C-alpha positions in Angstrom: 70.8 9.0 -87.5 72.3 11.2 -84.8 74.9 13.8 -85.5 77.3 15.8 -83.3 75.4 19.0 -84.1 72.4 17.6 -82.4 74.3 16.3 -79.4 74.9 18.5 -76.3 78.3 18.3 -74.7 79.3 19.6 -71.2 83.0 20.3 -70.6 83.7 20.4 -66.9 86.4 20.8 -64.3 86.7 20.5 -60.5 88.9 22.2 -58.0 89.6 20.4 -54.7 91.3 20.5 -51.4 93.9 18.1 -52.6 94.7 15.1 -54.9 93.8 12.2 -52.5 90.5 10.3 -52.5 89.6 12.1 -49.3 89.9 15.5 -50.9 86.8 17.7 -51.0 85.4 19.6 -54.0 85.7 23.5 -53.6 84.6 24.5 -57.1 82.9 23.1 -60.2 82.9 24.8 -63.5 81.5 23.9 -66.8 80.4 25.0 -70.3 77.7 23.5 -72.5 78.4 23.0 -76.2 75.7 22.7 -78.9 76.4 22.8 -82.6 80.0 23.6 -82.0 79.4 26.7 -79.8 79.4 27.3 -76.1 75.8 28.1 -75.2 75.7 28.1 -71.4 78.1 28.2 -68.4 78.0 26.9 -64.9 80.3 28.1 -62.1 80.0 27.7 -58.3 82.3 27.7 -55.3 81.4 24.9 -52.8 81.9 24.9 -49.0 83.8 21.7 -48.4 83.0 21.6 -44.7 86.7 21.7 -43.8 89.7 23.9 -44.0 91.5 24.2 -47.4 95.2 23.3 -47.1 97.6 26.1 -48.1 99.2 24.0 -50.8 95.9 23.6 -52.5 95.2 27.4 -52.2 98.6 28.1 -53.7 97.4 26.2 -56.9 93.9 27.4 -57.4 93.7 30.5 -55.2 90.6 29.4 -53.3 90.8 29.9 -49.6 88.6 29.4 -46.6 87.2 32.9 -46.6 86.0 32.5 -50.2 84.0 29.4 -49.5 82.8 30.3 -46.0 79.4 31.5 -47.4 79.3 29.3 -50.5 76.6 26.7 -50.9 77.3 23.2 -49.6 78.9 20.7 -51.9 75.6 18.7 -52.1 73.7 21.9 -53.2 76.3 22.5 -56.0 76.2 18.9 -57.1 72.4 19.1 -57.5 72.7 22.2 -59.7 75.5 20.6 -61.7 73.4 17.5 -62.3 70.6 19.6 -63.6 73.1 21.5 -65.8 74.6 18.4 -67.5 71.2 16.8 -68.1 71.8 14.1 -70.7 75.0 15.7 -72.2 78.1 13.8 -73.2 80.7 14.9 -70.7 84.3 16.0 -71.5 87.1 16.7 -69.0 90.9 16.8 -69.2 92.3 14.1 -67.0 88.7 12.9 -66.6 89.5 10.0 -64.4 90.4 12.4 -61.5 87.2 14.6 -61.9 84.9 11.6 -62.4 86.4 9.9 -59.3 85.8 13.0 -57.2 82.3 13.3 -58.4 81.6 9.6 -57.7 82.9 9.9 -54.2 81.0 13.1 -53.4 77.7 11.9 -55.0 77.9 8.6 -53.0 78.7 10.7 -49.8 75.8 12.9 -50.3 73.6 10.1 -51.3 72.8 11.7 -54.8 72.1 9.8 -58.0 75.0 8.7 -60.1 74.6 10.0 -63.6 74.9 7.6 -66.5 76.4 10.0 -69.0 79.4 8.8 -71.1 82.5 10.9 -70.6 85.5 11.6 -72.9 89.0 12.4 -71.6 90.8 15.0 -73.8 94.1 13.9 -72.3 93.5 10.4 -73.6 92.5 11.7 -77.0 95.7 13.8 -77.2 97.9 10.9 -76.4 96.1 8.8 -78.9 96.2 11.2 -81.8 99.0 13.6 -81.1 101.9 11.4 -79.7 104.4 14.0 -80.9 103.4 16.5 -78.4 106.0 17.2 -75.6 103.4 17.8 -72.9 99.8 17.1 -72.4 98.9 19.5 -69.5 96.2 22.2 -70.0 98.5 25.2 -69.6 101.0 23.9 -72.2 98.2 23.1 -74.7 96.3 26.4 -74.1 99.6 28.2 -74.9 100.5 26.0 -77.8 97.2 26.3 -79.5 96.6 29.9 -78.4 93.4 29.6 -76.3 91.6 33.0 -76.1 90.9 32.3 -72.4 93.2 33.8 -69.7 94.4 32.3 -66.5 94.2 28.6 -65.2 93.5 26.4 -62.2 90.0 27.8 -61.7 87.2 25.4 -62.7 85.3 27.6 -65.2 88.5 28.8 -66.9 89.9 25.3 -67.2 86.6 24.0 -68.6 86.8 26.8 -71.2 90.4 25.9 -72.0 89.4 22.2 -72.3 86.5 23.1 -74.6 88.9 25.0 -76.8 91.4 22.1 -76.9 88.5 19.8 -77.8 87.5 22.0 -80.7 91.1 22.1 -81.9 91.4 18.3 -81.6 88.3 17.9 -83.8 89.5 20.5 -86.3 92.9 18.9 -86.6 91.4 15.4 -87.1 89.0 16.7 -89.7 85.9 16.1 -87.7 83.0 18.5 -88.0 79.8 18.7 -86.1 78.0 17.2 -89.1 79.8 13.9 -88.2 77.5 11.0 -87.4 77.5 10.2 -83.7 78.2 6.5 -84.1 81.3 7.2 -86.2 82.4 9.8 -83.6 82.3 7.1 -80.9 84.4 4.8 -83.1 86.9 7.6 -83.3 86.8 8.3 -79.6 87.0 4.7 -78.4 85.5 3.4 -75.2 83.9 6.2 -73.1 84.3 6.5 -69.3 81.4 6.0 -67.0 80.9 7.3 -63.5 80.0 3.9 -62.1 83.6 2.7 -62.7 84.7 5.1 -60.0 82.1 4.5 -57.3 83.8 3.8 -54.0 82.8 0.5 -52.6 83.9 -2.7 -50.8 84.4 -4.7 -54.1 86.2 -7.9 -53.5 86.1 -7.2 -49.7 85.1 -10.0 -47.3 81.4 -9.4 -46.7 81.4 -12.3 -44.3 83.6 -10.2 -42.0 81.4 -9.0 -39.2 83.4 -5.8 -39.1 82.5 -5.0 -42.7 78.8 -5.8 -42.2 78.7 -3.6 -39.1 80.2 -0.6 -41.1 78.0 -1.0 -44.0 74.9 -1.2 -41.8 76.0 1.9 -39.9 76.3 3.8 -43.2 72.9 2.6 -44.6 71.1 3.4 -41.3 73.1 6.5 -40.4 74.1 5.1 -37.0 77.1 5.6 -34.8 79.5 2.8 -33.9 82.4 2.5 -31.5 85.8 1.2 -32.7 89.2 0.3 -31.5 91.8 1.8 -34.0 95.4 0.9 -34.0 96.9 4.2 -35.1 97.0 7.8 -33.9 97.2 9.5 -30.5 94.3 7.5 -29.2 95.4 4.1 -30.5 93.7 1.1 -28.9 91.2 3.3 -27.1 87.4 3.3 -27.8 86.5 6.0 -30.4 82.9 6.8 -31.4 82.4 7.5 -35.1 79.6 7.8 -37.7 80.7 6.0 -40.9 79.9 8.1 -44.1 81.6 6.4 -46.9 83.7 3.3 -47.9 86.3 3.3 -50.7 89.3 1.6 -51.9 92.7 3.2 -52.7 95.5 1.0 -53.9 95.6 -2.2 -52.0 93.7 -0.8 -48.9 90.1 -0.1 -48.0 89.2 3.0 -46.0 86.2 4.2 -44.0 85.5 7.9 -44.0 83.6 8.9 -40.8 82.8 11.7 -38.4 85.0 11.2 -35.3 83.2 12.4 -32.1 86.5 12.6 -30.3 88.2 15.1 -32.8 84.9 16.5 -34.0 86.0 16.3 -37.6 85.6 14.0 -40.6 88.5 11.6 -40.7 89.7 8.5 -42.7 90.3 5.2 -41.1 92.1 2.3 -42.8 89.8 -0.7 -42.5 92.6 -3.2 -41.5 93.5 -0.9 -38.7 90.1 -1.0 -37.2 90.8 -3.9 -34.7 87.3 -4.2 -33.3 83.8 -2.8 -33.4 82.5 -2.5 -29.8 78.9 -1.6 -30.7 
């Protein structure tokens, strides 16, 4: 029988250029837990390949100068994948972080990890409905986290680990707890594959969709007519990178040769693919 004491956990957090699905990761921080103790740390800035908006910098303090010489997002992700190995993952508001990781791993053509993930925010709502707030700064202050600061990836991962420890303590769960009973207590885990961007339920018989997916797989350029922007209805050469869905709409992330930047195009506004 497996027990929590023999199970590695990795508590992680990401900082990004924004909250939308097109945001880029600028930092990943994590701590590894074994036998109820933090035994290793991971922390790295990442160069997002674009400018960091001021509103994002005002939250986490990371600016363009800080990431200018940082490793690429792909390199940081590779190191992070090695760090997590086969651990159970933990994050606060895990849906956001998992979605960011899924999008970036897909973009960089890196493997999607199969590790189950736990959302401390969901656990708190389930077992502590009396709390007034569930955000990390409030919880860190309420339960007197020993870590200082917030909104940097490693610090927030440390706060989340502390909150996780307190949740277990208050629920009477020790690291001698059987793993199968722990999962019964947690409930259904989250998996990265749930957040993989794709054309699910999209019309694969549409020649436009087939052309875009082919261009992505073969790393080829295409020329489109787009109905929005300053160059609406004029030919525009792009190299598609990624497809994803947000709300009711599907989007194509691509490098635009006209503007020389990575942009996002709404699929239904791509009127025609010329070649």
